[in-house]
C-alpha positions as CSV (number, residue, x, y, z in Angstrom):
1,M,122.5,-113.9,202.8
2,K,124.6,-112.4,205.5
3,H,128.6,-113.3,204.3
4,L,131.1,-113.3,207.0
5,L,134.2,-113.8,206.9
6,A,135.6,-115.5,210.4
7,K,138.9,-113.9,209.9
8,D,137.1,-110.8,210.1
9,L,135.1,-110.8,213.3
10,S,136.5,-111.3,217.4
11,P,137.0,-113.9,219.9
12,K,133.1,-112.9,220.5
13,D,131.9,-111.9,218.4
14,T,133.0,-115.5,216.2
15,L,131.4,-117.7,219.7
16,E,128.2,-115.6,219.6
17,I,127.5,-115.9,216.0
18,L,128.8,-120.2,216.6
19,T,126.7,-121.0,219.2
20,G,123.3,-119.1,218.0
21,G,123.5,-121.2,214.7
22,V,124.7,-124.6,215.9
23,G,122.4,-124.9,218.5
24,P,120.1,-126.5,220.9
25,R,123.7,-128.4,222.1
26,P,123.5,-130.9,225.2
27,I,125.1,-129.7,227.8
28,A,127.6,-131.5,231.0
29,L,127.7,-130.4,233.7
30,V,131.1,-130.8,234.6
31,S,132.3,-131.7,238.4
32,T,136.5,-131.9,239.2
33,L,138.9,-131.3,242.0
34,S,141.9,-129.7,242.2
35,K,144.9,-131.3,243.9
36,E,144.5,-129.6,246.8
37,G,141.0,-131.3,247.2
38,K,138.2,-128.3,246.8
39,R,135.6,-128.5,244.7
40,N,135.1,-127.8,240.7
41,L,131.1,-127.3,238.9
42,A,131.0,-126.1,235.4
43,P,128.9,-126.7,232.4
44,F,129.9,-126.4,229.0
45,S,127.8,-126.7,226.4
46,F,130.9,-127.8,223.7
47,F,130.4,-131.1,224.5
48,N,129.2,-134.7,223.1
49,A,129.4,-138.5,223.4
50,F,131.5,-140.3,221.0
51,G,132.4,-144.1,220.9
52,S,130.2,-146.9,222.9
53,N,133.6,-149.4,223.1
54,P,135.2,-148.4,224.9
55,P,132.6,-145.1,226.5
56,I,133.9,-141.7,225.5
57,V,132.5,-137.9,225.7
58,V,134.3,-135.5,224.9
59,F,133.7,-131.4,226.3
60,S,136.3,-128.5,225.1
61,P,137.0,-126.3,228.5
62,A,138.0,-123.0,225.7
63,R,139.8,-120.7,226.6
64,K,138.3,-117.3,228.1
65,T,137.1,-115.0,225.8
66,R,138.6,-112.1,227.0
67,N,142.2,-112.8,228.3
68,G,143.4,-116.9,226.7
69,G,142.9,-118.4,230.6
70,F,142.0,-121.5,231.2
71,K,139.8,-122.5,233.4
72,D,139.1,-124.5,236.2
73,T,137.8,-127.6,235.2
74,Y,141.0,-127.4,232.2
75,N,143.0,-126.8,235.1
76,N,142.3,-129.8,237.3
77,L,141.9,-132.3,234.8
78,L,145.7,-131.9,233.5
79,E,146.4,-132.0,237.4
80,T,143.8,-135.0,238.4
81,K,142.7,-137.0,234.5
82,E,139.0,-137.3,236.9
83,C,136.3,-135.8,236.7
84,V,132.0,-136.3,236.7
85,V,129.8,-135.8,233.2
86,Q,126.5,-135.4,233.9
87,V,123.8,-133.7,232.3
88,V,121.3,-130.9,232.9
89,T,117.3,-131.1,234.1
90,Y,115.2,-127.9,233.2
91,A,114.5,-128.0,236.9
92,M,118.5,-127.7,237.6
93,A,118.7,-124.3,235.6
94,K,118.3,-121.3,238.1
95,Q,121.4,-123.8,239.7
96,V,123.4,-124.3,236.7
97,N,123.3,-120.9,235.3
98,I,124.8,-120.0,238.6
99,C,127.7,-122.6,238.0
100,S,128.8,-120.5,234.3
101,I,129.8,-117.0,236.9
102,E,133.2,-116.7,237.1
103,F,134.2,-117.4,240.1
104,K,137.6,-116.5,241.5
105,P,139.4,-119.7,241.7
106,G,138.7,-122.5,244.9
107,V,135.3,-121.0,245.3
108,D,132.7,-124.1,245.2
109,E,129.9,-124.1,243.1
110,F,128.5,-126.8,244.2
111,I,127.5,-124.7,247.6
112,E,126.8,-121.4,244.9
113,S,124.7,-122.7,243.3
114,G,122.8,-124.8,246.2
115,L,123.8,-128.6,243.5
116,T,124.4,-131.3,246.1
117,P,127.3,-133.1,246.5
118,L,127.1,-137.1,246.2
119,D,130.2,-139.3,246.6
120,S,131.4,-141.5,243.3
121,L,132.4,-144.6,243.0
122,K,135.4,-145.2,241.3
123,V,136.8,-141.4,240.6
124,K,137.7,-138.3,243.3
125,P,135.0,-135.8,242.3
126,P,131.3,-135.7,243.7
127,R,128.3,-136.2,241.6
128,V,125.6,-134.0,241.3
129,K,122.6,-135.4,242.7
130,E,120.2,-133.5,240.7
131,S,120.5,-135.2,237.2
132,P,119.4,-138.6,236.9
133,F,122.1,-139.4,234.6
134,Q,125.8,-138.6,235.7
135,M,129.2,-140.7,234.6
136,E,132.0,-141.0,236.4
137,C,135.1,-140.0,234.0
138,V,138.8,-140.4,233.5
139,L,140.5,-137.7,231.3
140,K,142.8,-140.2,227.9
141,Q,144.0,-136.6,226.2
142,M,143.1,-133.4,226.7
143,V,143.3,-131.4,222.5
144,P,144.5,-128.1,222.3
145,L,143.6,-126.4,218.8
146,E,145.2,-123.4,219.5
147,E,146.8,-121.0,222.0
148,K,144.6,-117.9,220.6
149,P,141.4,-116.1,223.2
150,G,138.1,-118.4,223.0
151,S,140.7,-121.4,221.6
152,G,138.8,-124.8,222.0
153,N,140.2,-127.5,224.6
154,L,139.1,-131.0,223.6
155,A,139.0,-132.8,227.0
156,I,138.8,-136.0,226.0
157,C,137.6,-138.9,228.2
158,E,136.8,-142.6,229.1
159,V,133.3,-143.3,230.5
160,L,134.2,-145.8,233.9
161,V,130.5,-145.9,235.3
162,F,127.7,-145.0,234.1
163,H,124.5,-143.7,237.1
164,I,120.6,-144.0,235.9
165,A,117.5,-142.1,237.3
166,E,115.5,-145.8,237.8
167,N,112.5,-143.3,236.8
168,V,114.1,-141.8,234.2
169,Y,113.5,-145.6,232.3
170,K,110.1,-146.5,229.9
171,D,109.9,-149.3,227.4
172,G,113.7,-150.4,228.1
173,I,114.9,-147.0,227.6
174,I,116.2,-143.6,229.3
175,H,113.1,-141.5,228.0
176,P,113.8,-138.1,226.8
177,D,110.0,-136.6,228.4
178,L,111.3,-138.1,231.7
179,L,114.9,-136.9,231.4
180,D,113.3,-133.5,230.4
181,L,116.9,-132.3,229.2
182,I,117.4,-129.3,228.5
183,G,120.3,-127.4,225.5
184,R,121.5,-124.2,224.5
185,N,121.7,-122.0,222.2
186,G,122.6,-118.4,221.3
187,G,122.3,-115.3,223.3
188,H,120.2,-116.0,226.0
189,F,118.7,-118.9,225.1
190,Y,118.0,-122.9,225.7
191,T,116.2,-125.5,224.1
192,R,114.2,-128.1,226.3
193,A,114.1,-131.3,224.8
194,S,110.7,-133.2,226.1
195,G,106.9,-132.9,225.5
196,E,105.4,-131.0,222.0
197,A,109.0,-130.9,221.1
198,L,109.9,-134.6,220.7
199,F,109.1,-136.5,217.7
200,E,110.0,-139.9,216.3
201,L,110.7,-141.3,213.2
202,E,111.1,-144.6,212.3
203,K,114.3,-146.3,210.5
204,P,114.0,-147.0,207.3
205,P,114.4,-150.2,206.4
206,L,117.5,-151.2,204.8
207,P,117.7,-151.7,200.5
208,P,117.1,-155.1,199.4
209,S,120.7,-156.4,198.4
């Protein structure tokens, strides 16, 4: 085993090790608006669901490892308190990768990537048409974890509306083969969560009382 003390690593090296070892991670493609109404679209792989009553999703628009600055998503969320979180499919992978580019503030990633904006029902930021699962959200709390380059900020969001493509339903569930999601690994690697990568396990029975 290779033993590394976190305190001896740079923020960049820590990020590479953490994202390489913790994976695959689901990807949140988050759309926001600035207070001036400019659209932003960015992917985040520090993301998951954390409760169903109310429905809560959390992602981390972390500080930049290079200079500790904030991302547009972070600034927009604090200003407007609204976003749409959508999942990322294999068919969208290259376009979402374009959204990860650190464009200058005000650049519209919908235009740069070619992804299609759709009006939302309850919030102002648009949805992404190409995603089969979209969640309109309001920001409940932004929790800063530290104030250093690479430090996380937990964007705790409550889901107001779920949008689900009808063709991803099978046998009463949202079927992973039909979603064809991708997950993020370290380096330039991704995981495709469909086909032979899938397997099923029945829940074990309860022990006798």
